[in-house]
C-alpha positions in Angstrom: -0.2 0.2 0.0 2.8 2.3 1.0 4.8 1.9 -2.0 1.1 2.5 -4.2 1.1 6.0 -2.6 4.8 6.7 -3.1 4.3 5.6 -7.0 1.1 8.3 -7.3 3.3 10.8 -5.7 5.9 10.2 -7.6 3.7 10.3 -11.0 1.7 13.6 -9.7 5.0 15.2 -8.9 6.3 14.4 -12.6 2.9 15.8 -14.0 3.4 19.1 -11.9 6.7 19.4 -13.3 5.8 19.0 -16.9 3.3 21.7 -16.7 5.5 23.7 -15.2 4.8 26.7 -12.8 2.0 29.1 -13.7 3.1 32.2 -15.7 2.7 35.6 -14.0 1.3 38.7 -15.9 -1.0 37.2 -17.9 -4.7 37.9 -17.5 -6.7 34.8 -15.8 -10.2 33.6 -16.1 -12.2 33.1 -12.8 -11.5 29.6 -13.0 -7.4 29.8 -12.8 -6.8 29.3 -16.6 -5.6 31.5 -19.1 -8.0 34.3 -20.5 -7.6 33.6 -24.0 -10.4 36.0 -24.6 -10.4 39.1 -27.2 -9.3 39.9 -30.6 -6.2 38.1 -32.1 -4.4 38.3 -35.5 -1.8 35.5 -37.1 -1.1 38.0 -40.0 2.5 37.1 -41.2 4.6 37.1 -44.0 6.2 34.5 -43.3 5.4 31.3 -45.7 3.9 27.8 -44.8 6.8 26.3 -46.7 10.5 27.4 -45.9 11.9 29.0 -49.4 14.7 27.0 -50.8 17.4 30.2 -50.0 17.0 29.6 -46.3 18.2 26.3 -44.6 17.3 27.4 -41.2 14.1 28.0 -39.5 15.5 31.1 -37.9 16.7 34.4 -39.6 18.8 37.4 -38.2 16.7 40.5 -38.0 19.3 41.9 -40.7 18.3 39.3 -43.1 14.7 39.5 -41.9 14.4 43.3 -42.8 15.4 42.9 -46.4 13.2 39.8 -46.9 10.4 42.6 -45.4 11.2 45.0 -47.4 11.6 42.9 -50.9 7.8 41.8 -50.2 7.0 45.4 -49.3 8.1 46.4 -52.9 6.6 43.4 -54.6 3.4 44.2 -52.9 3.7 48.1 -54.3 4.6 46.6 -57.6 1.8 44.8 -58.0 -1.0 47.0 -56.9 -3.6 47.1 -59.8 -1.4 45.1 -61.7 -2.9 41.4 -63.5 0.4 39.4 -62.7 3.2 39.2 -60.1 4.4 36.7 -57.3 1.4 37.7 -54.9 -1.2 37.5 -57.3 0.3 34.0 -58.7 0.3 32.8 -54.9 -3.7 33.9 -54.7 -4.6 32.1 -57.9 -5.3 34.9 -59.9 -2.1 35.1 -62.4 -3.4 36.9 -65.7 -6.6 38.2 -64.7 -5.7 40.7 -61.7 -5.6 40.3 -57.7 -6.8 43.0 -55.0 -5.4 46.4 -55.0 -2.8 46.9 -52.4 -5.6 48.8 -50.1 -7.7 45.1 -49.6 -4.5 43.0 -48.5 -3.9 42.6 -44.8 -1.2 39.6 -44.8 1.2 41.9 -42.2 4.6 43.2 -42.9 6.8 41.3 -40.8 8.1 37.8 -40.4 6.7 36.0 -37.4 8.8 36.1 -34.1 9.0 33.4 -31.9 10.9 33.2 -28.8 12.5 36.6 -30.0 14.1 35.5 -33.6 12.3 35.7 -36.8 11.5 32.5 -38.6 11.4 31.6 -42.4 8.5 28.8 -42.1 5.5 28.2 -40.3 6.3 24.6 -40.6 8.5 23.8 -37.3 8.4 19.8 -38.2 10.1 18.4 -40.7 12.8 20.4 -39.9 13.3 20.8 -43.3 10.3 23.3 -43.1 8.2 21.6 -46.0 5.1 19.6 -46.0 5.8 15.9 -46.0 5.6 13.9 -49.2 2.1 12.6 -49.9 0.6 8.9 -50.4 -0.3 7.2 -53.9 -4.0 7.6 -52.6 -3.9 11.3 -51.9 -2.3 12.0 -55.3 -5.1 10.4 -57.0 -7.7 12.4 -54.5 -6.0 15.8 -55.9 -5.7 14.8 -59.2 -9.3 14.1 -59.2 -10.2 17.3 -57.0 -8.2 19.6 -60.2 -10.6 17.7 -62.6 -13.4 18.6 -60.3 -12.0 22.5 -60.1 -13.0 22.7 -63.7 -16.4 21.5 -63.3 -19.0 23.9 -64.1 -21.9 21.7 -64.7 -23.5 22.9 -61.2 -22.9 25.4 -58.3 -22.5 22.8 -56.0 -19.4 21.5 -58.1 -17.7 24.7 -57.3 -15.4 24.9 -54.5 -16.4 25.4 -50.8 -15.0 29.2 -50.5 -15.8 29.9 -53.6 -19.4 28.9 -52.1 -19.1 31.0 -49.1 -19.3 28.1 -47.2 -16.1 27.9 -45.5 -13.0 30.3 -45.5 -10.3 30.3 -48.0 -6.9 28.4 -47.4 -7.4 27.2 -43.8 -8.0 30.1 -42.3 -10.6 28.7 -40.0 -9.0 25.4 -40.1 -7.9 23.4 -38.1 -4.9 24.3 -38.2 -5.9 28.0 -38.6 -3.4 29.2 -41.5 -2.6 33.1 -42.4 -3.6 34.2 -45.9 -4.0 37.3 -47.7 -6.5 39.2 -45.8 -9.1 39.0 -42.8 -7.1 37.2 -40.6 -8.4 38.3 -37.5 -10.0 36.1 -34.8 -12.4 36.6 -31.8 -12.1 34.1 -28.7 -14.9 34.0 -26.3 -14.0 31.5 -23.3 -16.1 29.9 -20.7 -15.3 27.2 -18.6 -17.1 24.4 -20.7 -17.1 26.2 -24.2 -14.4 28.2 -26.3 -15.6 29.9 -29.0 -13.3 31.2 -32.3 -15.4 33.8 -34.8 -13.2 33.7 -37.6 -13.0 37.0 -39.8 -12.8 35.3 -43.3 -16.4 34.4 -44.9 -18.3 33.5 -41.2 -16.9 30.6 -39.9 -17.7 29.8 -36.1 -15.5 27.6 -34.3 -16.8 25.6 -31.1 -14.5 23.9 -28.7 -16.7 21.5 -26.3 -14.0 21.2 -22.9 -13.6 17.6 -21.4 -15.9 16.0 -23.4 -15.3 13.2 -26.1 -15.9 13.2 -29.8 -19.3 13.0 -31.6 -20.0 9.9 -33.4 -17.5 9.0 -36.3 -20.7 9.2 -38.9 -21.3 13.2 -37.8 -19.0 15.2 -40.2 -18.5 18.9 -39.5 -17.1 21.6 -42.0 -14.3 22.6 -39.4 -14.4 19.2 -37.6 -15.3 18.3 -33.9 -13.2 20.2 -31.7 -12.7 19.1 -28.1 -10.5 20.9 -25.8 -8.8 20.4 -22.1 -6.2 22.1 -20.2 -2.8 20.7 -19.7 -1.5 23.5 -17.1 -1.6 26.8 -18.7 -1.9 25.2 -22.3 -5.1 24.9 -24.3 -5.1 21.5 -25.9 -7.6 21.4 -28.7 -7.9 17.7 -30.5 -10.1 17.9 -33.7 -11.4 15.1 -36.3 -14.8 14.3 -37.8 -13.9 16.4 -40.8 -16.3 16.4 -43.9 -14.7 14.5 -46.7 -15.3 17.9 -49.1 -12.6 19.6 -46.5 -9.2 19.5 -48.1 -5.9 20.6 -46.5 -2.9 19.4 -49.3 -5.4 16.6 -50.3 -6.0 15.4 -46.7 -8.8 12.6 -46.3 -11.6 12.5 -43.8 -9.1 10.9 -41.3 -7.6 14.3 -41.1 -6.5 14.9 -37.2 -5.1 17.8 -36.2 -4.3 18.6 -32.4 -3.6 22.4 -31.4 -2.0 24.1 -28.6 -2.8 27.9 -27.3 -0.4 29.2 -25.0 -0.8 32.5 -23.6 3.0 33.6 -23.0 2.5 37.4 -22.3 -0.6 39.7 -21.9 -0.3 40.4 -26.0 0.6 36.9 -27.8 -0.6 33.5 -28.0 1.7 30.9 -29.1 0.1 28.8 -31.5 1.0 25.2 -32.4 -0.9 22.6 -34.6 0.2 19.3 -35.3 -1.4 17.5 -38.6 -1.7 14.0 -38.9 -3.7 11.8 -41.6 -1.8 8.5 -42.6 -4.1 8.2 -45.4 -2.2 11.4 -46.9 1.0 12.4 -45.4 3.9 9.6 -45.0 4.1 11.4 -41.4 3.1 14.1 -38.9 3.6 17.9 -39.4 3.6 20.7 -37.3 3.2 24.6 -37.8 4.0 27.2 -35.0 3.6 31.0 -34.9 2.1 33.6 -32.9 -1.5 35.3 -32.4 -0.6 38.7 -31.2 -3.7 41.0 -29.8 -5.3 43.8 -31.8 -7.6 46.4 -31.2 -10.2 44.6 -33.8 -13.3 44.6 -34.4 -13.8 41.7 -36.4 -15.8 42.9 -39.5 -18.6 41.3 -41.1 -17.4 39.2 -44.0 -20.3 39.2 -46.4 -19.4 36.9 -48.7 -22.4 37.0 -50.8 -23.2 40.5 -50.9 -22.6 42.0 -54.2 -21.0 39.1 -55.3 -21.6 38.5 -59.2 -18.6 36.0 -59.7 -20.9 32.8 -59.3 -23.7 33.8 -61.6 -20.7 34.8 -64.2 -18.7 31.6 -63.9 -22.1 29.7 -64.5 -23.3 32.1 -66.7 -19.8 32.0 -68.9 -19.8 28.2 -68.7 -23.4 28.4 -70.4 -22.4 30.5 -73.0 -18.9 28.5 -74.1 -21.0 25.3 -74.2 -23.7 27.2 -76.6 -20.5 28.4 -78.7 -19.6 24.6 -78.8 -23.2 23.2 -79.8 -23.3 25.4 -82.7 -19.9 24.5 -83.9 
């Protein structure tokens, strides 16, 4: 009996040691956990994957300034243009992008532990998404063919239909994009809500609950959370099969960690697992910074003529083909 009590005490001590002492100087909720509430932004020009010219995760401030100045010059040069690096990255090559006024991706590289970074991906160490499986390659080929399917509105991409945000901005993982990178967090003891500025997404994290049944699929997955010391850990599964992250399957599993490291910063880390798609898991990490807000309404369909123009253009092309 005494040995059992001793083992229990040792395990408890190890757990407390792993969690570490509570940070001071950060807001706390009434239950003692860090208060994550407020408006946050993850806007950054640090790319998801590391550019070939950079071999390390970190970069000196001098080299970072040179990179940031080059990005600012590119943005200025592409203002009102029909092509360019930023426009190509947005998938609008040759058709023009947004005026620079509408882009809000930040002007600096992400800084973590006082050092700026060259990629959001921290694992694998090379800063790249792992190779994908043969099944994933087939799915991506099917998706590419589907992208050129204009037979029905329901065949169009989810973001084009205003169902979920562009570029996994709601996630998880919640990745930064060209604009609308703001998030509002509302926290209670049993539920945490994240309102995403892009499109209209709302994530609801149920605390200390089991996942819903496997056949219940959701656009942003089923998120359940718990606290590990001062870190909020969120486990998300049950994604709808139409949701694709780099060709992911409905086996996609994301584990996020939200750590409030000071009054103005949440360090965000997400590990992505999907054995049907990626040869091994991969992890991203970057800060969310406090911002004054507010989170503006994203009226995705208001004044949006794109869908009717896309479908109308397809019908026009078909009529010309029929006449030939």
